[in-house]
N, C-alpha and C positions, 0 to 999 in steps of 0.2 A: 102633719103629713099633708102634702098637696096632691090632689087627685084631679087629673084632667082627661078629657076625652076628645080625640079628633074623629074617631069613628067608634062604633060600639064593638068592633072586632078586636080592638087593642086598648088596654088600659095603661095609663101612665101614672106612676106614683113616684114622688120625689121626697126623700127624707135623708137628712144628714149628708147631703151632696151625692147620694146614690140615687140615680134615676132608674126605675124599673119599668121596662116595657113587658106587659103580660099579654101574650097572644090569647085571645078569648073568643075562639070560634070552635069550641069542643065538638059540636055536632058535625063539623066538617074536618075533624082532626087537625084543626088549625091550618088547613090548606091555604095556599096563596092564590088569590085572584087579583084583579086589578085594583079593587078597593083596598084590600089588605096591604098589598105591596105599596100602594100610594100612601096609605096611612103610615106605614113604617118609614117611608122616605120623608114624609113631612115631620115626623117625630125626630128623625136623625138630623134634619136640617135645623130644626128648632133647638135641639139640645146641644149641638156642637158649639154654640156661642152662649149657652145659658150658664151663668156663673153658679147657679144652684146645682149643676151637674158636674161632677168630677169623674165618676165611674158610672158606666151604663151596664145594667144587667138585663138580659133578655131571657124570659122564661115563659111558661104557658100553663093555661088551665086545661084540665081534661086528661085523657089517657095518653095523648100523643103530644110531643113537642111541636112538630110540624111535619105533615105528611107530604110536603112538596106542593106542586101545582094542583089547583083545583081542576080535576079532569072534566067535570061538568061545564066549568067555565071554558076550558080549552075546546070542548066539543062545540060550544056555541060559536067559537071563532073560526071553525073550519070552513065556513063559507066566506070568510073575509078575503080580501085581495092580499097579495104579498105585501104591499105597502102598508095596509092596515095591520097586518100581523107584525110587520117590522116595527111599527110605531108602538105596539103593545109590548113587544120584546124589549125595545129600548127603554120603556118605562120600568120594566123589571130590572134591566141592567143598571139603571140609575140608582135603584134602591141598593143593590149589592155593591155598587161602586161607592156609594155614600158610606156604607158600613165599613168597607175596606179602608177608606180614607178618613174615617172618623177620628178626630184628633185626641180623643180621650180614651181611657181604659175601657175595654169591653169584655163582658163575661157572659157566657151562655150557660144556663142551668137546664140540662136536658133530663127530663123524666119521661120515659116512653120512647116512641119511635121518632127519629129525625131522619126522614127519607128524602131523597132527591134534593129539591131546593131547600128542604129542612136541614139536611146534612150540610148544604152549602152555607146556610144561615148560621148554624152553630160553628162550623169550621172557620168562618171568617172572623169570629171573635178572638180577641187576644188570648183568652182563657176559656176552656170548655170543661165543665164538670158534669159528670153523668152518673146515673145510678147503674148498678150491675145489670139490671134488666133492660136498659136502654138499647135501642137498635139503630144502626146507621147503615146507609146504603144509597147508591145512585141507581135507581131501578128503572130509569127511563127506557133503556134498550129493550126491556122486557115487554113494553107496550108500544113499540114502534116509534118512540120519541127519542130525543137526544138530550144529554145533560150539558147543554151548550154553554150558558153563561157561567155556571158554577165550575165547569172544567177549567176555565182560565185561572181560577184561584187554587184549585186542588193540586195541580202538578207541582208548583213551587213549594207548596206546604209539605207534601209527603213524598215527593219524588215521582218521576215519570213511571217507573215500573209499578209501584203501588197504585198510582192514579189509574193506570190502564186496568189493573186488576179490579178496581172498584167500578170504573166507568164502563168497561166493555163486558163484564159478566153480569152486572146488575145484582150481584149477590148482596145479601143482607148480613151485616156483621154485628155481633154483640159488642158491648162496651169494652170487654177485655181485649178483643182483637183490634178494635178502634184505637185503644191506648197503645198497643204495640206498633200501630201504623203512625203514631204521633198525630192522629186526627183529633184526639182529645187530651186534656191536661191531666185529669185525675178521675178515679172512680170513687164515688161516695155513696154510702148506704142511703136509701131513700128516707129512712127515719130521721136522718140528721142533715140531709143535704141542704135544706133551706137555711138552717142556722149556720152551717159550715160556710156556705157561699156568702151569706151576709157578713159573717165575721171576716172572711177573706177580703171582701169589698171594703169593709170599714177600716181594716188595717191599711189598705192601699190609700185610702183617703188621707190618712195622717202620716204615712211613711214615705211617700214619694212626691216629687215635685211635678205639678201639673205641666209646667212649661217644659221640663225635661222629657216627660212622657210624649208630649206633642212633637218635640224635635226628634226624639229617638224613633217614633213611629214614622215620621216623615222621612228620616234618613233610611230606614230599612226599606220603605217603599221605593225610594228614589234610586237605590243602588241595584235593584233587581235588573238583570239583563244587561248590565253595563260591563265594559272591560275592567280589568283590575286597575288600570291607571285612572279610568273614569270614576270607579268606586272610591279610590283613595282621594281623589280631588274633591268629590262630593263630601266625603267624610271629613277632610281637612276644613272645608268651608263650614260644615255643621259644627265642628269643634270650635272654630273661631266665633261663630254666631252664639254658641252656648255660653262662652266666656263673658259675653256682654249682657246677659240676662240678669234681672234682679234676683231670680231664684238662685242662680249660680253664685252671685255675690253673697247672698244671705247664707247659703250652704257652706261656702268656704270660710266665711267669717265665723259662723257658729262652730264649725269643726275646730278651727284654730283656737277659739276661745273656750274650747271644751264645753260648749253649751249643747244641750239636747235639741235636735231639730225636730219640730213638729210642724208639718205642712197643713194648711187650712183646706 
């Protein structure tokens, strides 16, 4: 197992092509400040081209997955100029955008509260597994703040009506309700969630093509907001591009030869 540190707030472990980012700021309920957001961005940038990483798992130490923005940090910024605050906001934006465009499979393992930016972090992953006791919500409107950056991603994921219900009420939802909203993938008991998620990640390492995942995620991101004709043209080009990849050639050859395909 390889263990690396960019900052003490986040641990990185890589084993069997599964990279695990562990939010490790339990005394702050893993709240996001500039250092933590910057460390997440640096890890995402490093891992996107790291051949040791095929699946990225994000989880946390402590009672909460992530409580959102560090309010004490935001309080310190209140005397900043607009331009200074904009620069800070854009740094946070860059982290969320990097996760959204991350070319490899992403999984969130949520145990405890995932609130505000924490809900955004979990919801941006391709898969989100949560314990029954986990809580989700965008609580910014209750403290006079706004769920600005995360709102861009929430609407397309769960639909405008449900997004408004979450963003405008600030209500907190248990995992069961979050599952009904399609905010999460599955609810797993806390006693087995670690093994379940790791087994799920391990299965993906050997059962799916990394190149196919990258092209499919890119396709899904690129067709959003486009007209039907534009979507179809983007899809046709993606189809043509996929046919020329080595993974596609290997997959079709193995299928026709009735050979079991195992991806590295």
